[in-house]
N, CA, C and O atoms as a MOPAC input file, in Angstrom:
PM7 MOZYME 1SCF
protein

 N      0.85900 1    -1.08500 1     0.01300 1
 C     -0.01800 1     0.27000 1     0.06800 1
 C      1.25600 1     0.98500 1    -0.16600 1
 O      2.43300 1     0.80200 1     0.14600 1
 N      0.38600 1     2.12600 1    -1.02700 1
 C      1.42500 1     3.39800 1    -0.56000 1
 C      0.92400 1     4.65800 1     0.19300 1
 O     -0.15100 1     5.25200 1     0.10000 1
 N      1.99700 1     4.89000 1     0.95300 1
 C      1.42100 1     6.01700 1     1.72900 1
 C      1.45800 1     7.32500 1     0.82400 1
 O      2.30600 1     7.69200 1     0.01000 1
 N      0.11200 1     7.98400 1     1.28200 1
 C      0.19700 1     9.47800 1     0.58000 1
 C      1.13300 1    10.46800 1     1.20000 1
 O      1.53600 1    10.27500 1     2.34700 1
 N      1.53000 1    11.59400 1     0.46000 1
 C      2.58200 1    12.36600 1     0.44300 1
 C      1.34400 1    13.14500 1     1.29600 1
 O      0.16200 1    13.26100 1     0.97400 1
 N      1.96200 1    13.57900 1     2.35700 1
 C      1.27300 1    15.03000 1     3.21400 1
 C      2.73400 1    15.49300 1     3.47600 1
 O      3.85400 1    14.98300 1     3.44900 1
 N      2.07200 1    16.94600 1     3.79300 1
 C      2.97500 1    17.98100 1     4.03900 1
 C      3.55400 1    17.80200 1     5.49400 1
 O      4.67700 1    18.25900 1     5.70400 1
 N      2.97700 1    17.26700 1     6.36400 1
 C      3.04600 1    17.45900 1     7.84400 1
 C      4.05500 1    15.68800 1     8.37400 1
 O      3.68900 1    14.56900 1     8.01600 1
 N      4.87400 1    15.88700 1     8.95700 1
 C      5.05700 1    14.82800 1     9.31500 1
 C      4.56200 1    14.27800 1    10.79200 1
 O      4.97800 1    14.63100 1    11.89500 1
 N      3.50100 1    13.26200 1    10.45900 1
 C      2.23600 1    12.38000 1    11.70300 1
 C      3.12200 1    11.38000 1    11.98600 1
 O      3.93500 1    10.99400 1    11.14600 1
 N      3.05100 1    10.95800 1    13.00100 1
 C      3.28000 1     9.48600 1    13.42400 1
 C      1.93300 1     9.08400 1    12.77700 1
 O      0.94100 1     9.69300 1    12.37700 1
 N      2.55800 1     7.04500 1    12.89000 1
 C      1.74900 1     6.56600 1    11.75300 1
 C      0.00600 1     6.63900 1    12.39000 1
 O     -0.97600 1     6.86500 1    11.68300 1
 N     -0.00500 1     6.46000 1    13.43100 1
 C     -1.69600 1     6.67900 1    14.51200 1
 C     -2.14500 1     7.52900 1    13.98900 1
 O     -3.20900 1     7.38100 1    13.38900 1
 N     -1.47600 1     8.76000 1    14.02700 1
 C     -2.04900 1    10.14000 1    13.74000 1
 C     -2.75900 1    10.34300 1    12.43500 1
 O     -3.85100 1    10.86600 1    12.21300 1
 N     -1.84900 1     9.78800 1    11.59800 1
 C     -1.91100 1     9.50600 1     9.98800 1
 C     -3.08000 1     9.15600 1     9.78200 1
 O     -3.98600 1     9.79700 1     9.25000 1
 N     -3.08400 1     7.65300 1    10.39500 1
 C     -4.17100 1     6.81300 1    10.01800 1
 C     -5.59600 1     7.09300 1    10.66600 1
 O     -6.41400 1     6.19100 1    10.84900 1
 N     -5.75800 1     8.06500 1    10.90800 1
 C     -6.68500 1     9.17900 1    12.05000 1
 C     -6.95900 1     9.74300 1    10.74200 1
 O     -7.81800 1     9.32300 1     9.96600 1
 N     -6.28100 1    10.59000 1    10.57100 1
 C     -6.34600 1    11.92600 1     9.71000 1
 C     -7.02100 1    10.81700 1     8.33800 1
 O     -8.17800 1    10.97900 1     7.94900 1
 N     -6.14300 1     9.77500 1     7.75800 1
 C     -6.39400 1     9.43400 1     6.46600 1
 C     -8.10100 1     8.81700 1     6.35000 1
 O     -8.79300 1     8.59300 1     5.35600 1
 N     -8.38600 1     8.67500 1     7.80000 1
 C     -9.92400 1     8.12800 1     7.70200 1
 C    -10.41700 1     9.13000 1     7.63700 1
 O    -11.12700 1     9.14100 1     6.63100 1
 N    -10.48300 1    10.56100 1     8.45200 1
 C    -11.09500 1    11.61800 1     9.00900 1
 C    -11.32700 1    11.85400 1     6.92400 1
 O    -12.36900 1    12.15500 1     6.34300 1
 N    -10.13500 1    11.61300 1     6.39000 1
 C    -10.33600 1    12.80700 1     4.85900 1
 C    -11.01000 1    11.39300 1     3.85600 1
 O    -11.63200 1    11.65300 1     2.82600 1
 N    -10.87900 1    10.50700 1     4.12700 1
 C    -11.53100 1     9.63800 1     3.23300 1
 C    -13.51900 1     9.64900 1     3.74300 1
 O    -14.41500 1     9.13900 1     3.07100 1
 N    -13.61600 1    10.08200 1     4.52500 1
 C    -15.27000 1    10.35200 1     5.45800 1
 C    -15.58000 1    11.53300 1     4.84400 1
 O    -16.71400 1    11.89600 1     4.53200 1
 N    -14.64500 1    12.07800 1     4.68700 1
 C    -15.19400 1    13.65900 1     3.72500 1
 C    -14.88900 1    13.74400 1     2.47400 1
 O    -15.50700 1    14.66200 1     1.93600 1
 N    -14.36100 1    13.31000 1     1.94100 1
 C    -13.74600 1    13.04600 1     0.51200 1
 C    -13.26400 1    14.45900 1     0.12600 1
 O    -13.63100 1    15.45900 1    -0.49100 1
 N    -12.17900 1    13.94200 1     0.87700 1
 C    -11.03900 1    15.49900 1     0.70700 1
 C     -9.50700 1    14.87900 1     0.95000 1
 O     -9.25300 1    13.71400 1     1.25800 1
 N     -8.67600 1    15.82200 1     0.75900 1
 C     -7.04000 1    15.52300 1     0.36800 1
 C     -6.66700 1    15.00500 1     2.08900 1
 O     -7.55300 1    15.22700 1     2.91400 1
 N     -5.86800 1    14.59200 1     2.38700 1
 C     -5.20600 1    14.16000 1     4.08000 1
 C     -4.86000 1    15.70300 1     3.98500 1
 O     -5.33700 1    16.49600 1     4.79700 1
 N     -4.09700 1    16.05900 1     3.06500 1
 C     -3.45100 1    17.54300 1     3.41000 1
 C     -4.05300 1    19.00400 1     3.73500 1
 O     -3.64300 1    19.96200 1     4.38900 1
 N     -5.58600 1    18.65100 1     2.73600 1
 C     -6.74800 1    19.48500 1     3.57300 1
 C     -7.08600 1    19.19800 1     4.33900 1
 O     -7.60000 1    20.14400 1     4.93700 1
 N     -7.20500 1    17.82900 1     5.12500 1
 C     -7.59600 1    17.83000 1     6.99700 1
 C     -6.31200 1    18.36200 1     7.44000 1
 O     -6.40600 1    19.34300 1     8.17700 1
 N     -5.48400 1    18.07500 1     7.25000 1
 C     -4.02300 1    18.77200 1     7.96600 1
 C     -3.95500 1    20.21200 1     7.61500 1
 O     -3.30300 1    20.81800 1     8.46400 1
 N     -4.40900 1    20.98800 1     6.64400 1
 C     -4.41500 1    22.41100 1     6.60400 1
 C     -5.44000 1    22.64500 1     8.08300 1
 O     -5.17000 1    22.79400 1     9.27500 1
 N     -6.73900 1    22.58400 1     7.28200 1
 C     -8.50900 1    22.49300 1     7.95700 1
 C     -7.57300 1    23.18400 1     9.84100 1
 O     -7.52200 1    24.28400 1    10.39300 1
 N     -6.82700 1    21.29100 1    10.30500 1
 C     -6.66900 1    21.50000 1    11.93400 1
 C     -5.72600 1    22.84700 1    12.10000 1
 O     -6.24800 1    23.59100 1    12.93000 1
 N     -5.05100 1    23.14600 1    11.80600 1
 C     -4.01600 1    23.96400 1    11.51000 1
 C     -4.49500 1    25.29500 1    11.59800 1
 O     -4.21000 1    26.15500 1    12.43100 1
 N     -5.48600 1    25.36300 1    10.34300 1
 C     -6.08100 1    26.48100 1    10.46700 1
 C     -6.93700 1    26.81700 1    11.75500 1
 O     -6.96400 1    27.96100 1    12.20900 1
 N     -7.49600 1    25.97600 1    12.20700 1
 C     -8.44100 1    26.08600 1    13.54100 1
 C     -8.23500 1    26.23000 1    14.59900 1
 O     -8.91500 1    26.62800 1    15.54500 1
 N     -6.74200 1    25.73400 1    14.43100 1
 C     -5.70100 1    26.31000 1    15.83900 1
 C     -5.16700 1    27.43800 1    15.94200 1
 O     -4.98300 1    27.95500 1    17.04400 1
 N     -4.68200 1    28.25900 1    14.32400 1
 C     -4.65100 1    29.60200 1    14.43800 1
 C     -5.83900 1    30.36100 1    14.49600 1
 O     -5.80300 1    31.57600 1    14.30100 1
 N     -6.67400 1    29.88500 1    14.69400 1
 C     -8.12900 1    31.12700 1    14.38400 1
 C     -8.20000 1    31.30300 1    16.72900 1
 O     -8.98100 1    32.07600 1    17.28400 1
 N     -7.32300 1    30.49600 1    17.41200 1
 C     -7.17100 1    31.11400 1    18.51000 1
 C     -5.98700 1    32.27800 1    18.57600 1
 O     -5.68300 1    32.76200 1    19.66700 1
 N     -5.53200 1    32.57300 1    17.72100 1
 C     -4.16100 1    33.64300 1    17.79600 1
 C     -5.30700 1    35.48000 1    17.83500 1
 O     -5.19100 1    36.50400 1    18.50800 1
 N     -6.11100 1    35.12500 1    16.94100 1
 C     -7.05600 1    37.01100 1    17.43400 1
 C     -7.38400 1    37.38000 1    18.45600 1
 O     -7.67500 1    38.55900 1    18.65700 1
 N     -7.44300 1    35.92700 1    19.88900 1
 C     -7.65200 1    36.62300 1    20.63800 1
 C     -6.50700 1    36.97300 1    21.95800 1
 O     -6.66900 1    37.53600 1    23.04000 1
 N     -5.23900 1    36.32200 1    21.26500 1
 C     -4.35600 1    36.99900 1    21.42200 1
 C     -3.68300 1    38.39200 1    21.20200 1
 O     -3.13700 1    39.20700 1    21.94600 1
 N     -3.99300 1    38.31200 1    19.67500 1
 C     -3.51400 1    39.49600 1    19.17500 1
 C     -4.56800 1    40.78000 1    19.62000 1
 O     -4.09800 1    41.91200 1    19.73300 1
 N     -5.66000 1    40.58600 1    19.80300 1
 C     -6.77900 1    41.58800 1    20.54400 1
 C     -6.09200 1    41.86900 1    21.83700 1
 O     -5.75300 1    43.04600 1    21.96200 1
 N     -5.72800 1    40.86300 1    23.09500 1
 C     -5.57000 1    41.26500 1    23.76900 1
 C     -3.70600 1    42.01300 1    23.78100 1
 O     -3.28900 1    42.81200 1    24.62000 1
 N     -3.03900 1    41.53500 1    22.79700 1
 C     -1.94100 1    42.61000 1    22.69200 1
 C     -1.92700 1    44.06600 1    22.24500 1
 O     -1.07100 1    44.90700 1    22.52000 1
 N     -3.07000 1    44.22300 1    21.47700 1
 C     -3.49100 1    45.37800 1    20.66200 1
 C     -3.82900 1    45.97200 1    21.67000 1
 O     -3.09000 1    46.93600 1    21.87400 1
 N     -4.96500 1    45.79300 1    22.74500 1
 C     -5.28100 1    46.36700 1    23.83900 1
 C     -3.94500 1    47.08800 1    25.04500 1
 O     -3.84700 1    48.12400 1    25.70300 1
 N     -3.19400 1    45.99600 1    24.85400 1
 C     -1.69900 1    46.58600 1    25.57300 1
 C     -1.48000 1    47.38800 1    25.18500 1
 O     -1.53500 1    48.44000 1    25.82200 1
 N     -1.05900 1    47.31400 1    23.74300 1
 C     -0.03100 1    48.41800 1    23.05800 1
 C     -1.09700 1    49.64000 1    22.63400 1
 O     -0.73300 1    50.52100 1    21.85600 1
 N     -2.41900 1    49.62100 1    23.20000 1
 C     -3.51800 1    51.21300 1    22.79400 1
 C     -3.03700 1    51.77100 1    24.48800 1
 O     -2.76300 1    52.94800 1    24.72100 1
 N     -3.00700 1    50.52200 1    25.69200 1
 C     -2.39500 1    51.70400 1    26.79900 1
 C     -1.58200 1    51.94900 1    27.21800 1
 O     -1.35600 1    52.46400 1    28.31300 1
 N     -0.64200 1    51.47500 1    26.03700 1
 C      1.51000 1    51.90500 1    26.26500 1
 C      1.09900 1    53.52400 1    25.49200 1
 O      1.43500 1    54.54400 1    26.09300 1
 N      0.26000 1    53.63800 1    23.95700 1
 C      0.15300 1    54.85200 1    23.41000 1
 C     -0.39100 1    55.66300 1    24.44100 1
 O      0.24300 1    56.53900 1    25.02800 1
 N     -1.85200 1    55.28700 1    24.70300 1
 C     -2.33400 1    56.51600 1    25.69100 1
 C     -1.46200 1    56.74600 1    27.06000 1
 O     -1.52100 1    57.77100 1    27.73900 1
 N     -0.65300 1    55.62100 1    27.33700 1
 C      0.21900 1    56.79300 1    28.20400 1
 C      1.31800 1    57.55700 1    27.72100 1
 O      1.62100 1    58.69100 1    28.09000 1
 N      1.93600 1    56.80300 1    26.80400 1
 C      2.89000 1    57.93100 1    26.66800 1
 C      2.20900 1    59.50000 1    26.12500 1
 O      2.78600 1    60.56900 1    26.32300 1
 N      0.65100 1    59.34100 1    25.29300 1
 C      0.21800 1    60.95000 1    24.92600 1
 C     -0.02300 1    61.17900 1    26.29000 1
 O      0.11100 1    62.39700 1    26.18100 1
 N     -0.18000 1    61.08200 1    27.05900 1
 C     -0.65800 1    61.54800 1    28.89700 1
 C      0.56900 1    62.41300 1    29.16000 1
 O      0.63300 1    63.61600 1    29.41200 1
 N      1.78200 1    61.25100 1    29.00700 1
 C      3.01700 1    61.70200 1    29.70900 1
 C      3.27800 1    62.82200 1    28.76700 1
 O      3.54000 1    63.83600 1    29.41400 1
 N      3.30900 1    63.05100 1    27.31800 1
 C      3.60700 1    64.14800 1    26.60400 1
 C      2.99000 1    65.42500 1    26.57600 1
 O      3.46600 1    66.49300 1    26.19000 1
 N      1.71700 1    65.13800 1    27.09800 1
 C      0.52500 1    65.84200 1    26.95200 1
 C      1.05900 1    66.87000 1    28.73800 1
 O      1.36900 1    68.06000 1    28.77700 1
 N      1.01400 1    66.16300 1    29.63000 1
 C      1.11400 1    66.34400 1    31.24300 1
 C      2.65100 1    67.40000 1    31.22400 1
 O      2.82000 1    68.36600 1    31.96800 1
 N      3.65000 1    66.89800 1    30.16600 1
 C      5.23300 1    67.53500 1    30.31700 1
 C      5.80400 1    68.36800 1    29.44900 1
 O      6.93300 1    68.85900 1    29.45600 1
 N      4.56100 1    68.52800 1    28.40100 1
 C      4.79400 1    69.44400 1    27.53000 1
 C      5.04300 1    70.80500 1    27.71900 1
 O      5.77600 1    71.34900 1    26.89400 1
 N      4.54400 1    71.52500 1    28.71600 1
 C      4.89300 1    72.69600 1    29.00900 1
 C      5.93400 1    72.83700 1    29.86700 1
 O      6.79600 1    73.71300 1    29.79500 1
 N      5.82500 1    71.61000 1    31.02400 1
 C      7.21000 1    72.10800 1    31.64400 1
 C      8.95600 1    71.58800 1    30.53800 1
 O     10.04000 1    72.16300 1    30.44900 1
 N      8.59600 1    70.70400 1    30.10700 1
 C      9.49800 1    70.75300 1    29.15300 1
 C     10.21100 1    71.28800 1    28.01100 1
 O     11.18800 1    70.90700 1    27.36700 1
 N      9.28400 1    72.47300 1    27.94200 1
 C      9.16000 1    73.44600 1    27.08200 1
 C      9.59200 1    75.00800 1    27.17400 1
 O     10.03200 1    75.79400 1    26.33500 1
 N      9.22600 1    75.14000 1    28.78500 1
 C      9.19200 1    76.31500 1    28.98900 1
 C     10.46600 1    77.43500 1    29.54900 1
 O     10.31400 1    78.65600 1    29.55700 1
 N     11.46700 1    76.86600 1    29.91000 1
 C     12.70400 1    77.09100 1    29.86800 1
 C     13.79700 1    77.51000 1    28.62900 1
 O     13.59500 1    76.78800 1    27.65200 1
 N     14.58400 1    78.20500 1    28.47300 1
 C     14.95600 1    78.05200 1    27.24800 1
 C     16.02000 1    77.36200 1    26.84400 1
 O     16.34600 1    77.06300 1    25.69500 1
 N     16.62900 1    77.08700 1    28.02700 1
 C     17.59700 1    76.29900 1    27.77300 1
 C     17.36900 1    74.56000 1    27.46700 1
 O     17.98100 1    73.64900 1    26.90800 1
 N     15.84500 1    74.79900 1    28.35500 1
 C     15.43700 1    73.19400 1    28.49300 1
 C     14.91600 1    72.80800 1    26.96100 1
 O     14.79000 1    71.78300 1    26.29100 1
 N     14.72300 1    74.01900 1    26.82900 1
 C     13.22100 1    73.70900 1    25.35700 1
 C     14.25900 1    73.11100 1    24.79500 1
 O     14.63800 1    72.74400 1    25.90800 1
 N     15.13800 1    72.63800 1    24.03100 1
 C     16.22300 1    71.80600 1    22.68700 1
 C     15.93700 1    70.18600 1    23.54600 1
 O     15.40800 1    69.24400 1    22.95700 1
 N     16.33900 1    70.12000 1    24.81800 1
 C     16.26100 1    68.91000 1    25.29800 1
 C     14.58900 1    68.42300 1    25.63200 1
 O     14.27500 1    67.23500 1    25.71100 1
 N     14.02900 1    69.07000 1    25.73100 1
 C     12.46000 1    68.87300 1    25.71600 1
 C     12.13600 1    68.67000 1    24.58300 1
 O     11.40400 1    67.68600 1    24.47100 1
 N     12.40200 1    69.25800 1    23.53900 1
 C     11.78900 1    69.02000 1    21.96100 1
 C     12.48000 1    67.88600 1    22.13800 1
 O     11.60100 1    67.05100 1    21.92200 1
 N     13.34100 1    67.35800 1    22.35600 1
 C     13.88800 1    66.26600 1    21.86400 1
 C     13.26900 1    64.88300 1    22.67900 1
 O     13.08000 1    63.85700 1    22.02500 1
 N     13.13000 1    64.90300 1    23.35500 1
 C     12.17000 1    64.00400 1    24.18600 1
 C     10.72200 1    64.03100 1    23.61500 1
 O     10.06700 1    63.00100 1    23.45500 1
 N     10.20900 1    65.43400 1    23.28100 1
 C      8.99300 1    64.96500 1    22.89600 1
 C      8.97600 1    64.32400 1    21.40200 1
 O      7.98800 1    63.74700 1    20.95000 1
 N     10.02700 1    64.47500 1    20.79100 1
 C     10.16400 1    63.50300 1    19.29100 1
 C     10.47300 1    62.59800 1    19.86400 1
 O      9.57800 1    61.81500 1    19.54400 1
 N     10.97900 1    62.18000 1    20.38300 1
 C     11.39500 1    60.89900 1    20.64600 1
 C     10.23500 1    60.00500 1    21.22100 1
 O     10.34600 1    58.79500 1    21.02300 1
 N      9.12700 1    60.46300 1    21.91600 1
 C      7.76900 1    60.00700 1    22.94500 1
 C      6.94900 1    59.73100 1    21.12000 1
 O      6.61800 1    58.63000 1    20.67900 1
 N      6.79500 1    61.18600 1    20.32400 1
 C      6.12700 1    60.61500 1    19.14000 1
 C      6.78800 1    60.00200 1    18.05100 1
 O      6.25700 1    60.13200 1    16.94800 1
 N      8.06500 1    59.22300 1    18.15500 1
 C      8.48200 1    58.43900 1    17.10300 1
 C      7.95600 1    57.54500 1    18.06800 1
 O      6.78100 1    57.48200 1    17.70300 1
 N      8.05800 1    56.81600 1    19.05800 1
 C      7.69200 1    56.17100 1    19.50800 1
 C      6.43500 1    55.85400 1    19.56700 1
 O      6.21500 1    54.65300 1    19.41400 1
 N      5.20400 1    56.77400 1    19.80100 1
 C      3.87200 1    56.26000 1    19.63900 1
 C      3.55000 1    55.94300 1    18.28800 1
 O      2.70200 1    55.06200 1    18.14700 1
 N      4.04200 1    56.46800 1    17.24400 1
 C      4.52500 1    56.08700 1    15.86700 1
 C      5.39000 1    54.59400 1    15.92800 1
 O      4.79300 1    53.96600 1    15.05300 1
 N      5.97300 1    54.08600 1    16.21800 1
 C      5.98500 1    53.19400 1    16.14600 1
 C      4.82700 1    51.79300 1    16.79900 1
 O      4.58400 1    50.74700 1    16.19800 1
 N      4.37300 1    52.14000 1    17.93200 1
 C      3.27700 1    51.28000 1    18.51700 1
 C      2.14100 1    51.39100 1    17.74600 1
 O      1.41700 1    50.41900 1    17.95800 1
 N      1.62500 1    52.23200 1    16.86000 1
 C      0.92800 1    52.49000 1    16.03800 1
 C      0.92800 1    51.47000 1    15.23600 1
 O     -0.02500 1    50.71100 1    15.06400 1
 N      2.44100 1    51.38100 1    14.49000 1
 C      2.61000 1    50.77300 1    13.14800 1
 C      2.65600 1    49.28600 1    13.50400 1
 O      2.34200 1    48.47500 1    12.63200 1
 N      3.04400 1    48.84100 1    14.79000 1
 C      3.02800 1    47.36800 1    15.22300 1
 C      1.54700 1    46.70800 1    15.51100 1
 O      1.26400 1    45.53400 1    15.27400 1
 N      0.76700 1    47.57300 1    16.00100 1
 C     -1.06500 1    47.49100 1    15.95200 1
 C     -1.51000 1    47.34900 1    14.79800 1
 O     -2.07000 1    46.26200 1    14.65400 1
 N     -1.49700 1    48.09600 1    13.76100 1
 C     -1.23300 1    48.25400 1    12.33800 1
 C     -1.51400 1    46.88200 1    11.63300 1
 O     -2.51300 1    46.30200 1    11.21000 1
 N      0.16800 1    46.57000 1    11.72200 1
 C      0.51100 1    45.18900 1    11.42000 1
 C      0.01600 1    43.90700 1    11.89900 1
 O     -0.11500 1    42.86000 1    11.26600 1
 N     -0.22300 1    44.14200 1    13.04800 1
 C     -1.03400 1    42.89200 1    14.24200 1
 C     -2.23700 1    42.25800 1    13.77900 1
 O     -2.55200 1    41.06800 1    13.74600 1
 N     -2.95200 1    43.48400 1    13.36400 1
 C     -4.27800 1    43.17500 1    13.23400 1
 C     -4.52200 1    42.50500 1    11.74700 1
 O     -4.00400 1    42.70700 1    10.64900 1
 N     -5.56200 1    41.60500 1    12.22500 1
 C     -6.19900 1    40.41200 1    12.07700 1
 C     -7.41500 1    40.33900 1    10.71200 1
 O     -8.53200 1    40.85100 1    10.78000 1
 N     -6.99800 1    39.75500 1     9.79200 1
 C     -8.60600 1    40.40800 1     8.47100 1
 C     -9.31000 1    39.10400 1     8.75400 1
 O     -8.63800 1    38.07800 1     8.86000 1
 N    -10.48800 1    39.08300 1     8.87000 1
 C    -11.13600 1    37.64800 1     9.03400 1
 C    -11.28000 1    36.56400 1     7.55300 1
 O    -11.36700 1    37.11100 1     6.45300 1
 N    -11.29000 1    35.38100 1     7.63100 1
 C    -10.92200 1    34.52500 1     6.80500 1
 C    -12.67900 1    33.79400 1     6.65500 1
 O    -13.63000 1    33.87400 1     7.43200 1
 N    -12.55700 1    33.19000 1     5.48200 1
 C    -14.03300 1    32.44000 1     5.65500 1
 C    -13.90200 1    31.08700 1     4.77300 1
 O    -14.85300 1    30.48000 1     4.28000 1
 N    -12.61800 1    30.75600 1     4.67700 1
 C    -12.34400 1    29.35700 1     4.42600 1
 C    -12.84600 1    28.24500 1     4.61900 1
 O    -13.12500 1    27.42500 1     3.74400 1
 N    -13.05000 1    28.09900 1     6.14600 1
 C    -13.62400 1    26.88200 1     6.61600 1
 C    -15.26000 1    27.31700 1     6.34900 1
 O    -16.14700 1    26.49400 1     6.12600 1
 N    -15.42500 1    28.57300 1     6.41000 1
 C    -16.72800 1    28.24400 1     6.47900 1
 C    -17.46200 1    28.01600 1     4.88100 1
 O    -18.56500 1    27.53800 1     4.61600 1
 N    -16.25000 1    28.62700 1     3.83000 1
 C    -16.11500 1    28.48300 1     2.56100 1
 C    -16.59500 1    27.14800 1     2.05700 1
 O    -17.44100 1    26.75600 1     1.25300 1
 N    -15.46400 1    26.46900 1     3.07700 1
 C    -14.76800 1    24.87600 1     2.53700 1
 C    -16.48100 1    24.05500 1     3.03400 1
 O    -17.04800 1    23.31500 1     2.23000 1
 N    -16.96400 1    24.29700 1     4.15300 1
 C    -18.15300 1    22.95300 1     4.89200 1
 C    -19.34000 1    23.88000 1     3.93500 1
 O    -19.79500 1    23.04100 1     3.15600 1
 N    -19.82400 1    24.82400 1     3.74000 1
 C    -20.50100 1    25.32700 1     2.64600 1
 C    -20.70500 1    24.58700 1     0.96500 1
 O    -21.67600 1    24.44200 1     0.22100 1
 N    -18.99000 1    24.18200 1     0.85800 1
 C    -19.01300 1    23.46300 1    -0.64600 1
 C    -19.75900 1    22.49800 1    -0.38400 1
 O    -20.90600 1    22.27800 1    -0.77300 1
 N    -18.78200 1    21.63500 1     0.60700 1
 C    -19.27400 1    20.11300 1     1.45200 1
 C    -20.70100 1    19.75900 1     1.38300 1
 O    -21.10900 1    18.65200 1     1.03200 1
 N    -21.59400 1    20.95800 1     1.81000 1
 C    -22.97300 1    20.58800 1     1.67100 1
 C    -23.66000 1    20.77800 1     0.80300 1
 O    -24.67300 1    20.09000 1     0.66900 1
 N    -23.38200 1    21.64700 1     0.03500 1
 C    -23.89900 1    21.94800 1    -1.17500 1
 C    -23.89300 1    20.78500 1    -2.17000 1
 O    -24.74200 1    20.30800 1    -2.92300 1
 N    -22.66600 1    20.51800 1    -1.90000 1
 C    -22.83500 1    18.65800 1    -3.01000 1
 C    -24.36100 1    18.23600 1    -3.66000 1
 O    -25.46400 1    18.55900 1    -3.21900 1
 N    -24.06600 1    17.45600 1    -4.78300 1
 C    -25.12700 1    17.22800 1    -5.29900 1
 C    -25.78500 1    15.72500 1    -4.28700 1
 O    -26.94000 1    15.52600 1    -3.90900 1
 N    -25.16200 1    15.29500 1    -4.18400 1
 C    -24.73000 1    14.12500 1    -3.51200 1
 C    -24.08700 1    13.74000 1    -2.16100 1
 O    -22.86300 1    13.83100 1    -2.25900 1
 N    -24.44800 1    13.38000 1    -1.05300 1
 C    -23.50500 1    12.99600 1     0.06100 1
 C    -23.72900 1    11.27900 1     0.72400 1
 O    -24.75000 1    10.67300 1     1.05100 1
 N    -22.24600 1    10.88100 1     0.72500 1
 C    -22.78400 1     9.38500 1     1.28100 1
 C    -22.81400 1     9.35000 1     2.63000 1
 O    -22.20500 1    10.08700 1     3.40600 1
 N    -23.62100 1     8.37600 1     2.89900 1
 C    -23.91800 1     7.89000 1     4.14000 1
 C    -22.71600 1     7.00200 1     4.76800 1
 O    -22.43300 1     5.91000 1     4.27500 1
 N    -21.97100 1     7.57400 1     5.97300 1
 C    -21.44100 1     6.56800 1     6.48700 1
 C    -21.61800 1     5.71800 1     7.13500 1
 O    -22.50900 1     5.77400 1     7.98200 1
 N    -20.75000 1     4.49100 1     6.96500 1
 C    -21.18000 1     3.23600 1     8.27900 1
 C    -20.25100 1     2.80200 1     8.48300 1
 O    -19.38900 1     2.23100 1     7.81400 1
 N    -20.48800 1     3.27400 1    10.28600 1
 C    -19.34100 1     3.07900 1    11.24100 1
 C    -19.66000 1     1.43100 1    11.47000 1
 O    -18.94900 1     0.76300 1    12.22100 1

């Protein structure tokens, strides 16, 4: 019996279960593995949402720090240059935080829902006997 080419290395007992599931769904073993990985990846948005919230808190803290200290940092002529440099650095850090938040934004995917819909809309479905 020829073993199917699987993009993931799986222990024999796991591969057997994945092959059984793939045959029941009439899809490839690779697609089943991809769906399992995709399902696990779907937990990531909650983690990213928490990270985004924390980055937002940092951004807000820096904004308040700059706002509350702006007068103090810029009031005396000899401190004005140093104050301006500090304000510029705070602005740079806030911009970096915004860039990180934009890059980590999770865009929703309908891949799994579309796959299920296509399976359900097939003209005939096989009854499985166990």
